[in-house]
A tleap script that builds the chain and sets N, CA, C and O, in Angstrom:
source leaprc.protein.ff14SB
mol = sequence {
  NMET GLU PHE LYS ASN LEU PHE ILE TRP GLN
  LYS ALA THR GLU LEU ALA GLU SER ILE TYR
  SER LEU ALA TYR LYS ILE PRO LEU PHE GLU
  LYS TYR GLY LEU GLY ARG HIE LEU ARG ARG
  ALA PHE ASP SER VAL LEU SER ASN ILE ALA
  GLY ASP SER ALA ARG CYS SER LEU ALA GLU
  ALA ILE THR GLN VAL GLU LEU ALA LYS ASN
  SER VAL CILE
}
set mol.1.N position { 14.410 -20.343 -1.724 }
set mol.1.CA position { 13.797 -21.549 -1.210 }
set mol.1.C position { 13.641 -22.556 -2.350 }
set mol.1.O position { 13.240 -22.196 -3.457 }
set mol.2.N position { 13.954 -23.788 -2.074 }
set mol.2.CA position { 13.816 -24.873 -3.030 }
set mol.2.C position { 12.334 -25.146 -3.267 }
set mol.2.O position { 11.579 -25.344 -2.316 }
set mol.3.N position { 11.915 -25.156 -4.532 }
set mol.3.CA position { 10.489 -25.309 -4.833 }
set mol.3.C position { 9.912 -26.624 -4.329 }
set mol.3.O position { 8.719 -26.694 -4.033 }
set mol.4.N position { 10.723 -27.660 -4.225 }
set mol.4.CA position { 10.207 -28.946 -3.752 }
set mol.4.C position { 9.841 -28.911 -2.273 }
set mol.4.O position { 9.151 -29.807 -1.788 }
set mol.5.N position { 10.288 -27.900 -1.557 }
set mol.5.CA position { 9.936 -27.740 -0.147 }
set mol.5.C position { 8.648 -26.945 0.038 }
set mol.5.O position { 8.117 -26.873 1.147 }
set mol.6.N position { 8.148 -26.352 -1.032 }
set mol.6.CA position { 6.931 -25.554 -0.937 }
set mol.6.C position { 5.712 -26.451 -0.747 }
set mol.6.O position { 5.572 -27.479 -1.410 }
set mol.7.N position { 4.845 -26.051 0.156 }
set mol.7.CA position { 3.618 -26.794 0.430 }
set mol.7.C position { 2.788 -26.950 -0.840 }
set mol.7.O position { 2.259 -28.027 -1.119 }
set mol.8.N position { 2.681 -25.874 -1.602 }
set mol.8.CA position { 1.860 -25.921 -2.822 }
set mol.8.C position { 2.439 -26.899 -3.843 }
set mol.8.O position { 1.687 -27.550 -4.568 }
set mol.9.N position { 3.769 -27.010 -3.907 }
set mol.9.CA position { 4.401 -27.975 -4.815 }
set mol.9.C position { 4.055 -29.393 -4.387 }
set mol.9.O position { 3.717 -30.235 -5.219 }
set mol.10.N position { 4.140 -29.653 -3.089 }
set mol.10.CA position { 3.853 -30.988 -2.578 }
set mol.10.C position { 2.405 -31.380 -2.851 }
set mol.10.O position { 2.137 -32.509 -3.264 }
set mol.11.N position { 1.467 -30.458 -2.624 }
set mol.11.CA position { 0.051 -30.744 -2.878 }
set mol.11.C position { -0.216 -30.895 -4.380 }
set mol.11.O position { -0.989 -31.761 -4.790 }
set mol.12.N position { 0.420 -30.059 -5.190 }
set mol.12.CA position { 0.235 -30.150 -6.642 }
set mol.12.C position { 0.786 -31.474 -7.168 }
set mol.12.O position { 0.215 -32.060 -8.087 }
set mol.13.N position { 1.883 -31.945 -6.595 }
set mol.13.CA position { 2.448 -33.225 -6.999 }
set mol.13.C position { 1.500 -34.367 -6.645 }
set mol.13.O position { 1.306 -35.284 -7.444 }
set mol.14.N position { 0.912 -34.316 -5.455 }
set mol.14.CA position { -0.075 -35.331 -5.070 }
set mol.14.C position { -1.269 -35.317 -6.014 }
set mol.14.O position { -1.747 -36.366 -6.445 }
set mol.15.N position { -1.743 -34.120 -6.329 }
set mol.15.CA position { -2.882 -33.989 -7.233 }
set mol.15.C position { -2.517 -34.478 -8.636 }
set mol.15.O position { -3.326 -35.130 -9.296 }
set mol.16.N position { -1.321 -34.171 -9.085 }
set mol.16.CA position { -0.878 -34.619 -10.408 }
set mol.16.C position { -0.857 -36.146 -10.478 }
set mol.16.O position { -1.257 -36.725 -11.488 }
set mol.17.N position { -0.395 -36.795 -9.416 }
set mol.17.CA position { -0.391 -38.256 -9.390 }
set mol.17.C position { -1.812 -38.797 -9.530 }
set mol.17.O position { -2.044 -39.775 -10.241 }
set mol.18.N position { -2.757 -38.156 -8.848 }
set mol.18.CA position { -4.159 -38.581 -8.948 }
set mol.18.C position { -4.699 -38.355 -10.354 }
set mol.18.O position { -5.413 -39.202 -10.891 }
set mol.19.N position { -4.363 -37.220 -10.947 }
set mol.19.CA position { -4.824 -36.901 -12.303 }
set mol.19.C position { -4.248 -37.896 -13.305 }
set mol.19.O position { -4.962 -38.378 -14.185 }
set mol.20.N position { -2.961 -38.203 -13.175 }
set mol.20.CA position { -2.357 -39.184 -14.083 }
set mol.20.C position { -3.028 -40.536 -13.951 }
set mol.20.O position { -3.284 -41.207 -14.951 }
set mol.21.N position { -3.313 -40.939 -12.726 }
set mol.21.CA position { -3.991 -42.212 -12.495 }
set mol.21.C position { -5.378 -42.209 -13.136 }
set mol.21.O position { -5.782 -43.186 -13.768 }
set mol.22.N position { -6.092 -41.116 -12.968 }
set mol.22.CA position { -7.413 -40.975 -13.575 }
set mol.22.C position { -7.325 -40.964 -15.099 }
set mol.22.O position { -8.146 -41.582 -15.778 }
set mol.23.N position { -6.325 -40.258 -15.635 }
set mol.23.CA position { -6.186 -40.150 -17.083 }
set mol.23.C position { -5.961 -41.510 -17.732 }
set mol.23.O position { -6.402 -41.738 -18.859 }
set mol.24.N position { -5.286 -42.408 -17.041 }
set mol.24.CA position { -5.042 -43.739 -17.598 }
set mol.24.C position { -6.272 -44.634 -17.544 }
set mol.24.O position { -6.296 -45.689 -18.178 }
set mol.25.N position { -7.293 -44.226 -16.796 }
set mol.25.CA position { -8.530 -45.004 -16.711 }
set mol.25.C position { -9.577 -44.534 -17.719 }
set mol.25.O position { -10.639 -45.145 -17.838 }
set mol.26.N position { -9.292 -43.475 -18.431 }
set mol.26.CA position { -10.218 -42.946 -19.430 }
set mol.26.C position { -10.322 -43.939 -20.588 }
set mol.26.O position { -9.316 -44.528 -20.986 }
set mol.27.N position { -11.516 -44.129 -21.129 }
set mol.27.CA position { -11.674 -45.057 -22.254 }
set mol.27.C position { -10.735 -44.727 -23.414 }
set mol.27.O position { -10.382 -43.569 -23.638 }
set mol.28.N position { -10.350 -45.742 -24.126 }
set mol.28.CA position { -9.358 -45.602 -25.193 }
set mol.28.C position { -9.709 -44.505 -26.197 }
set mol.28.O position { -8.825 -43.767 -26.633 }
set mol.29.N position { -10.975 -44.388 -26.566 }
set mol.29.CA position { -11.348 -43.388 -27.571 }
set mol.29.C position { -11.153 -41.961 -27.074 }
set mol.29.O position { -11.086 -41.040 -27.888 }
set mol.30.N position { -11.060 -41.748 -25.762 }
set mol.30.CA position { -10.816 -40.415 -25.199 }
set mol.30.C position { -9.393 -40.242 -24.690 }
set mol.30.O position { -8.984 -39.132 -24.349 }
set mol.31.N position { -8.651 -41.316 -24.637 }
set mol.31.CA position { -7.330 -41.287 -24.009 }
set mol.31.C position { -6.409 -40.235 -24.621 }
set mol.31.O position { -5.637 -39.597 -23.904 }
set mol.32.N position { -6.482 -40.050 -25.920 }
set mol.32.CA position { -5.568 -39.123 -26.574 }
set mol.32.C position { -6.136 -37.721 -26.690 }
set mol.32.O position { -5.450 -36.818 -27.170 }
set mol.33.N position { -7.364 -37.519 -26.264 }
set mol.33.CA position { -7.955 -36.182 -26.233 }
set mol.33.C position { -7.953 -35.660 -24.816 }
set mol.33.O position { -7.076 -34.894 -24.418 }
set mol.34.N position { -8.940 -36.082 -24.066 }
set mol.34.CA position { -9.100 -35.616 -22.691 }
set mol.34.C position { -7.939 -36.042 -21.800 }
set mol.34.O position { -7.420 -35.235 -21.028 }
set mol.35.N position { -7.530 -37.294 -21.900 }
set mol.35.CA position { -6.432 -37.794 -21.066 }
set mol.35.C position { -5.151 -37.018 -21.301 }
set mol.35.O position { -4.461 -36.645 -20.353 }
set mol.36.N position { -4.838 -36.777 -22.552 }
set mol.36.CA position { -3.624 -36.014 -22.899 }
set mol.36.C position { -3.735 -34.587 -22.382 }
set mol.36.O position { -2.766 -34.034 -21.861 }
set mol.37.N position { -4.900 -33.997 -22.522 }
set mol.37.CA position { -5.105 -32.629 -22.045 }
set mol.37.C position { -4.900 -32.539 -20.530 }
set mol.37.O position { -4.244 -31.614 -20.049 }
set mol.38.N position { -5.448 -33.481 -19.786 }
set mol.38.CA position { -5.289 -33.486 -18.329 }
set mol.38.C position { -3.821 -33.609 -17.933 }
set mol.38.O position { -3.348 -32.887 -17.055 }
set mol.39.N position { -3.109 -34.517 -18.575 }
set mol.39.CA position { -1.690 -34.700 -18.245 }
set mol.39.C position { -0.879 -33.460 -18.573 }
set mol.39.O position { -0.027 -33.051 -17.785 }
set mol.40.N position { -1.132 -32.857 -19.726 }
set mol.40.CA position { -0.388 -31.656 -20.121 }
set mol.40.C position { -0.713 -30.480 -19.210 }
set mol.40.O position { 0.169 -29.682 -18.893 }
set mol.41.N position { -1.973 -30.364 -18.783 }
set mol.41.CA position { -2.350 -29.266 -17.888 }
set mol.41.C position { -1.593 -29.366 -16.573 }
set mol.41.O position { -1.098 -28.359 -16.066 }
set mol.42.N position { -1.497 -30.569 -16.016 }
set mol.42.CA position { -0.793 -30.686 -14.744 }
set mol.42.C position { 0.714 -30.629 -14.890 }
set mol.42.O position { 1.403 -30.251 -13.943 }
set mol.43.N position { 1.241 -30.990 -16.036 }
set mol.43.CA position { 2.661 -30.748 -16.286 }
set mol.43.C position { 2.921 -29.245 -16.264 }
set mol.43.O position { 3.930 -28.781 -15.733 }
set mol.44.N position { 1.999 -28.503 -16.845 }
set mol.44.CA position { 2.108 -27.042 -16.865 }
set mol.44.C position { 2.010 -26.457 -15.457 }
set mol.44.O position { 2.751 -25.536 -15.112 }
set mol.45.N position { 1.107 -26.984 -14.654 }
set mol.45.CA position { 0.961 -26.519 -13.269 }
set mol.45.C position { 2.275 -26.691 -12.526 }
set mol.45.O position { 2.771 -25.749 -11.906 }
set mol.46.N position { 2.836 -27.881 -12.587 }
set mol.46.CA position { 4.084 -28.144 -11.873 }
set mol.46.C position { 5.224 -27.285 -12.409 }
set mol.46.O position { 6.045 -26.796 -11.634 }
set mol.47.N position { 5.283 -27.099 -13.718 }
set mol.47.CA position { 6.325 -26.263 -14.307 }
set mol.47.C position { 6.204 -24.813 -13.860 }
set mol.47.O position { 7.207 -24.157 -13.576 }
set mol.48.N position { 4.974 -24.317 -13.797 }
set mol.48.CA position { 4.781 -22.933 -13.381 }
set mol.48.C position { 5.118 -22.722 -11.909 }
set mol.48.O position { 5.634 -21.666 -11.541 }
set mol.49.N position { 4.837 -23.696 -11.077 }
set mol.49.CA position { 5.193 -23.566 -9.666 }
set mol.49.C position { 6.710 -23.600 -9.512 }
set mol.49.O position { 7.278 -22.821 -8.747 }
set mol.50.N position { 7.355 -24.490 -10.230 }
set mol.50.CA position { 8.802 -24.643 -10.113 }
set mol.50.C position { 9.561 -23.509 -10.792 }
set mol.50.O position { 10.693 -23.207 -10.415 }
set mol.51.N position { 8.950 -22.888 -11.781 }
set mol.51.CA position { 9.633 -21.890 -12.587 }
set mol.51.C position { 10.251 -20.752 -11.795 }
set mol.51.O position { 9.567 -20.057 -11.044 }
set mol.52.N position { 11.529 -20.576 -11.970 }
set mol.52.CA position { 12.284 -19.471 -11.366 }
set mol.52.C position { 12.163 -19.400 -9.847 }
set mol.52.O position { 12.340 -18.324 -9.275 }
set mol.53.N position { 11.870 -20.502 -9.183 }
set mol.53.CA position { 11.673 -20.458 -7.726 }
set mol.53.C position { 12.956 -20.099 -6.985 }
set mol.53.O position { 12.894 -19.553 -5.883 }
set mol.54.N position { 14.097 -20.389 -7.557 }
set mol.54.CA position { 15.365 -20.110 -6.868 }
set mol.54.C position { 15.615 -18.613 -6.712 }
set mol.54.O position { 16.274 -18.189 -5.763 }
set mol.55.N position { 15.094 -17.818 -7.633 }
set mol.55.CA position { 15.357 -16.378 -7.554 }
set mol.55.C position { 14.078 -15.549 -7.438 }
set mol.55.O position { 14.089 -14.343 -7.682 }
set mol.56.N position { 12.999 -16.190 -7.071 }
set mol.56.CA position { 11.698 -15.517 -6.995 }
set mol.56.C position { 11.541 -14.681 -5.737 }
set mol.56.O position { 11.945 -15.070 -4.641 }
set mol.57.N position { 10.942 -13.530 -5.937 }
set mol.57.CA position { 10.450 -12.754 -4.807 }
set mol.57.C position { 9.047 -13.272 -4.498 }
set mol.57.O position { 8.516 -14.102 -5.236 }
set mol.58.N position { 8.455 -12.793 -3.429 }
set mol.58.CA position { 7.096 -13.217 -3.086 }
set mol.58.C position { 6.124 -12.862 -4.207 }
set mol.58.O position { 5.263 -13.668 -4.560 }
set mol.59.N position { 6.254 -11.665 -4.768 }
set mol.59.CA position { 5.358 -11.239 -5.851 }
set mol.59.C position { 5.496 -12.149 -7.068 }
set mol.59.O position { 4.500 -12.508 -7.695 }
set mol.60.N position { 6.737 -12.522 -7.402 }
set mol.60.CA position { 6.955 -13.422 -8.539 }
set mol.60.C position { 6.408 -14.817 -8.248 }
set mol.60.O position { 5.864 -15.473 -9.137 }
set mol.61.N position { 6.554 -15.266 -7.010 }
set mol.61.CA position { 6.022 -16.580 -6.633 }
set mol.61.C position { 4.505 -16.598 -6.759 }
set mol.61.O position { 3.933 -17.586 -7.220 }
set mol.62.N position { 3.855 -15.521 -6.354 }
set mol.62.CA position { 2.393 -15.422 -6.480 }
set mol.62.C position { 1.995 -15.472 -7.950 }
set mol.62.O position { 1.013 -16.121 -8.309 }
set mol.63.N position { 2.756 -14.789 -8.797 }
set mol.63.CA position { 2.487 -14.818 -10.234 }
set mol.63.C position { 2.617 -16.235 -10.780 }
set mol.63.O position { 1.797 -16.663 -11.592 }
set mol.64.N position { 3.650 -16.975 -10.338 }
set mol.64.CA position { 3.832 -18.356 -10.789 }
set mol.64.C position { 2.656 -19.228 -10.370 }
set mol.64.O position { 2.194 -20.064 -11.147 }
set mol.65.N position { 2.170 -19.038 -9.148 }
set mol.65.CA position { 1.032 -19.820 -8.665 }
set mol.65.C position { -0.224 -19.461 -9.464 }
set mol.65.O position { -1.024 -20.339 -9.788 }
set mol.66.N position { -0.397 -18.185 -9.780 }
set mol.66.CA position { -1.544 -17.765 -10.601 }
set mol.66.C position { -1.468 -18.409 -11.990 }
set mol.66.O position { -2.486 -18.858 -12.517 }
set mol.67.N position { -0.282 -18.458 -12.580 }
set mol.67.CA position { -0.111 -19.115 -13.877 }
set mol.67.C position { -0.458 -20.597 -13.770 }
set mol.67.O position { -1.105 -21.159 -14.654 }
set mol.68.N position { -0.024 -21.216 -12.688 }
set mol.68.CA position { -0.322 -22.636 -12.482 }
set mol.68.C position { -1.822 -22.846 -12.377 }
set mol.68.O position { -2.370 -23.763 -12.989 }
set mol.69.N position { -2.492 -21.990 -11.596 }
set mol.69.CA position { -3.941 -22.110 -11.439 }
set mol.69.C position { -4.641 -21.946 -12.779 }
set mol.69.O position { -5.581 -22.680 -13.085 }
set mol.70.N position { -4.190 -20.990 -13.574 }
set mol.70.CA position { -4.836 -20.735 -14.859 }
set mol.70.C position { -4.600 -21.858 -15.861 }
set mol.70.O position { -5.350 -21.983 -16.830 }
set mol.71.N position { -3.571 -22.677 -15.646 }
set mol.71.CA position { -3.323 -23.821 -16.521 }
set mol.71.C position { -4.428 -24.852 -16.420 }
set mol.71.O position { -4.683 -25.598 -17.366 }
set mol.72.N position { -5.079 -24.891 -15.276 }
set mol.72.CA position { -6.105 -25.905 -15.028 }
set mol.72.C position { -7.484 -25.409 -15.426 }
set mol.72.O position { -8.339 -26.195 -15.836 }
set mol.73.N position { -7.696 -24.137 -15.309 }
set mol.73.CA position { -9.032 -23.565 -15.562 }
set mol.73.C position { -9.328 -23.534 -17.050 }
set mol.73.O position { -10.401 -23.088 -17.457 }
savepdb mol mol.pdb
quit
């Protein structure tokens, strides 16, 4: 299954857009600390969801989603 068709990918992409928008509104003195961290965390989330999706079994897909979740926590 193509990862872009996954419901979780679509929701994570929507959330990432919101996070990026929020990160750009952070005051300049925090932009390169907190803002950068938020952007990198959601890049990691999307990468983990997309990772190996073409050859993933259900168990591997669950592991990828767990990795994505842990990127944010």
